[in-house]
PATIPA-723649 format. One line per 5 residues: number of its first residue (from 1); for each residue x, y, z of C-alpha. Coordinates in steps of 0.05 Angstrom, whole numbers, plus 32768, in hexadecimal, padded with zeros to 4 digits. Layout:
! residues N
NUM> X:Y:Z | ...
//
This chain:
! residues 288
1> 962E:8891:8B8D | 9642:885E:8BB7 | 9661:8820:8B8D | 9666:87E4:8BA7 | 96A9:87BC:8BB7
6> 9687:877D:8BA1 | 969A:8797:8B59 | 96E1:87B0:8B63 | 96CB:87F0:8B35 | 9701:8828:8B56
11> 9716:882B:8B17 | 96E7:882C:8AEC | 970D:8857:8AB0 | 9745:8823:8AAB | 9723:880F:8A66
16> 96FB:8847:8A5A | 9740:8879:8A2F | 9708:88AD:8A1C | 96FF:88C0:8A63 | 971C:88EE:8A9B
21> 970A:88EA:8AE7 | 9709:8931:8AF7 | 9726:892C:8B46 | 96E7:8960:8B65 | 96A8:8952:8B3B
26> 968B:8992:8B4E | 96CC:89C2:8B21 | 96C0:89DA:8AE4 | 96BD:899E:8AAC | 96DE:89D3:8A78
31> 9724:89BF:8A9F | 9722:8984:8AA2 | 971B:896E:8A5A | 96EC:8938:8A50 | 96D7:8928:8A9C
36> 96AC:88F8:8AB6 | 967B:8918:8AD9 | 963E:88E2:8AEC | 964C:8896:8AEF | 9612:8867:8B0D
41> 95FF:881E:8B0C | 95C1:87FD:8AE9 | 95C8:87BA:8AEC | 960B:879F:8AC8 | 960F:87E1:8AA3
46> 963C:8825:8ABC | 961C:8860:8AA3 | 9651:8894:8AA3 | 9639:88DE:8A94 | 966F:8907:8A72
51> 9687:8938:8A40 | 96A7:8927:89F5 | 96D1:894F:89C5 | 968F:894E:899F | 966A:898D:8983
56> 962F:896E:89AB | 9667:895E:89ED | 9627:8942:8A29 | 962B:88F8:8A13 | 9620:88BB:8A34
61> 9644:887C:8A3D | 9628:8834:8A49 | 965C:8803:8A62 | 9650:87BA:8A6F | 9678:8797:8AAA
66> 96A1:876F:8AA8 | 96C2:87AC:8A86 | 96E0:879E:8A44 | 96F3:87DF:8A24 | 96A8:87E6:89FB
71> 9679:880F:8A08 | 9640:883C:89E6 | 963E:887D:89DC | 95F6:88AD:89CE | 9600:88F2:89D2
76> 95C3:8922:89F6 | 95A4:8965:89EB | 9573:897E:8A1C | 9544:89BF:8A2B | 955C:89E6:8A5B
81> 9525:8A00:8A85 | 9545:8A3B:8AA9 | 957B:8A52:8A62 | 9549:8A50:8A3E | 956B:8A1A:8A04
86> 9573:89E0:89EC | 95C1:89CC:8A0C | 95F6:899D:89E9 | 9630:89A3:8A16 | 9609:89AB:8A58
91> 9623:896B:8A7B | 95F1:8934:8A9E | 9601:894D:8AF1 | 95E7:8903:8B0F | 95B8:88CC:8AFC
96> 958D:889C:8B0A | 9559:8861:8AF4 | 950E:885D:8AF8 | 94D7:8831:8AD9 | 94A0:8863:8ABE
101> 9467:8843:8AAC | 9482:8800:8A95 | 94C3:8822:8A69 | 9502:882D:8A88 | 9525:886E:8A8C
106> 9560:8890:8AA5 | 954A:88CB:8AD0 | 9580:8900:8AC7 | 958C:893E:8AF5 | 95BA:8984:8AD6
111> 95D0:89C3:8AEB | 95A5:89F5:8AFD | 957B:89C2:8B01 | 954C:89A3:8AC3 | 953A:8953:8AD0
116> 953A:893D:8A9B | 9524:88F2:8A7F | 953A:88BC:8A4B | 9522:8882:8A39 | 9561:8858:8A49
121> 954C:882B:89FE | 9564:8877:89DC | 95AC:886B:8A04 | 95BF:883B:89BB | 9605:8848:89A1
126> 960A:887F:8971 | 95C9:88AA:8980 | 95C1:88EC:8997 | 957B:88F2:89BF | 955C:892F:89D5
131> 954D:8919:8A1D | 9509:8930:8A40 | 9501:896A:8A76 | 94D1:895D:8AA5 | 94DB:8984:8ADF
136> 950A:89CA:8AED | 951A:89B6:8B38 | 954B:8A06:8B47 | 956A:8A29:8B29 | 95B8:8A3B:8B41
141> 95CB:89F5:8B57 | 95F3:89BB:8B3E | 95CE:8980:8B51 | 95F8:8948:8B74 | 95E1:88FF:8B73
146> 95A0:88D9:8B6E | 957F:8894:8B85 | 954C:886E:8B7D | 9532:884E:8BBC | 94F4:8823:8BE2
151> 94D9:8851:8C15 | 9498:882C:8C37 | 9466:884E:8C5B | 9414:884A:8C75 | 9408:8855:8C2F
156> 942F:881E:8C18 | 9473:8812:8BEC | 9481:884F:8BC9 | 94BE:884F:8B98 | 94E3:8896:8B9E
161> 951F:88BF:8B7B | 9540:88F0:8B9F | 9573:891F:8B90 | 95AD:893E:8BAB | 95C2:8982:8BA7
166> 9603:89B1:8BB5 | 95DA:89F6:8BB2 | 9590:89DE:8BD5 | 956D:89B1:8BF1 | 9570:8966:8BDC
171> 9528:8949:8BC2 | 94FB:8916:8BC6 | 94D1:8908:8B89 | 94A4:88C3:8B8E | 94AE:889F:8B44
176> 9463:88A3:8B3A | 9467:88E7:8B37 | 94AD:88E9:8B02 | 947B:88BA:8AD5 | 943E:88E3:8AD5
181> 9474:8925:8AC0 | 9491:88F7:8A96 | 9452:88E3:8A62 | 943F:8926:8A54 | 9471:8953:8A2D
186> 9493:8966:8A55 | 94B7:89B3:8A5D | 94C2:89E5:8A26 | 94C6:8A1F:8A39 | 94EB:8A53:8A6B
191> 94DE:8A4A:8AB6 | 94F2:8A82:8AD4 | 9523:8A8E:8B0E | 9507:8A6D:8B54 | 94D5:8A40:8B38
196> 94C4:89FB:8B3E | 94A5:89D7:8B06 | 948C:8998:8AF3 | 949A:8975:8B31 | 9493:8997:8B6F
201> 94C8:896B:8B97 | 94C8:8960:8BE7 | 9500:898A:8C01 | 952A:8960:8C32 | 955D:897D:8C5D
206> 95A7:895B:8C43 | 95CF:8996:8C31 | 9614:898F:8C1E | 9604:8945:8C08 | 9636:8936:8BDA
211> 962E:88E7:8BCB | 95F3:88B9:8BDC | 95D0:8874:8BD1 | 95BF:8837:8BF2 | 95D1:8816:8C20
216> 9591:87E7:8C3F | 954A:87E5:8C37 | 9542:881B:8C72 | 9585:884D:8C6B | 95A0:886E:8C31
221> 95FA:887C:8C42 | 960C:88C0:8C32 | 9650:88E7:8C32 | 9645:8937:8C44 | 9668:897E:8C56
226> 9650:8986:8C87 | 965E:89D2:8C80 | 964C:89E2:8CD0 | 9677:89B1:8CEE | 96B0:89BF:8CB0
231> 96AF:8972:8CB0 | 96A6:893A:8C77 | 9678:8901:8C8E | 966A:88C6:8C76 | 9616:88B6:8C9D
236> 95DB:889F:8C8D | 959C:88B1:8C8C | 9549:8884:8C9A | 9537:8885:8C61 | 94E4:8894:8C85
241> 9508:88D6:8C9B | 9547:88E6:8C77 | 9556:8915:8CBD | 9599:890C:8CEC | 957C:892A:8D2E
246> 95C8:893B:8D46 | 95CB:8960:8D1C | 959E:8998:8D3B | 9599:89B9:8D8A | 9553:89B5:8D8E
251> 9523:89C7:8DD2 | 9526:8974:8DD2 | 9572:8975:8DD8 | 956C:8991:8E21 | 956B:8964:8E5C
256> 952F:8962:8E89 | 94FA:896F:8E48 | 94BB:8959:8E53 | 9492:8944:8E0F | 944A:896A:8E10
261> 940D:8936:8DF9 | 93EA:8934:8DBE | 9422:893F:8D7C | 946C:8942:8DA5 | 9453:890B:8DD2
266> 9437:88DC:8D96 | 945B:88F0:8D55 | 94AB:8918:8D6F | 94B9:88F5:8DA8 | 94B0:88AA:8D80
271> 94E0:88C5:8D45 | 950F:88E6:8D6E | 9524:88A7:8D94 | 951C:8884:8D5D | 955C:88B0:8D32
276> 957F:88B5:8D73 | 957E:8873:8D7D | 9590:885A:8D31 | 95CA:8895:8D45 | 95E2:8865:8D7C
281> 95C5:88A2:8DB1 | 959E:8892:8DE5 | 9577:88D7:8DF7 | 9582:891F:8DC7 | 95AB:8945:8DF4
286> 95E7:8908:8DF8 | 95F6:891B:8DBD | 960E:895D:8DD7
//
């Protein structure tokens, strides 16, 4: 999550003595004491997911800004669809917020990758809450970040949730799809390894994204580990495509390429030109 400078929250733990931030959020949290594993702003509240020293270790703090040292603490349990058990210690790895059929919810992702909803009204101090597991998005994975955003297309404006992952492709889900899954009873039976259930997300090529946030109505900004080039990069993606042409060496990238009439000319060529211009290039082959 990227933090806005206007709030001045570089040291969010200054007034939160119960938290110890892990220097690397992908490390084993048990080695870091009681780390913060996820933070997200919702209005003037900071939601902090992490581990407490209680028997129900998975915890969520709500802290109002400006910080005054006060917070509310809720313990959380979920049914884990891959592990086939109720879990009280596995922490939320990342979260966002969404209005689902008129009610405000926290939408959370866990390792391996159950997607869980919790009504915000249930997150009160001292409560113990069981989240509803509405989807299983793939085993062997740790979520890295999650955002909500609007996109505008031929069918109008759509509210979406985007989940980025360390080990899997990113998952794009319309909020309407999440709301439909949330209106049901949820998942209560084991999901076999390799299966996706509850929601069928659109897979996006956002490998290596560690943090992502809305930059403006058209773009997101992402911190990514480019494995191919062995570089840490701060990049933008157009929300209409989530694709950077300069990442790929394809047929289109060579001098003298002529787009055939039809689909290539009508669809591929204008999109390629738009994306390259957004990255500051005059043509695909000037990037290499």
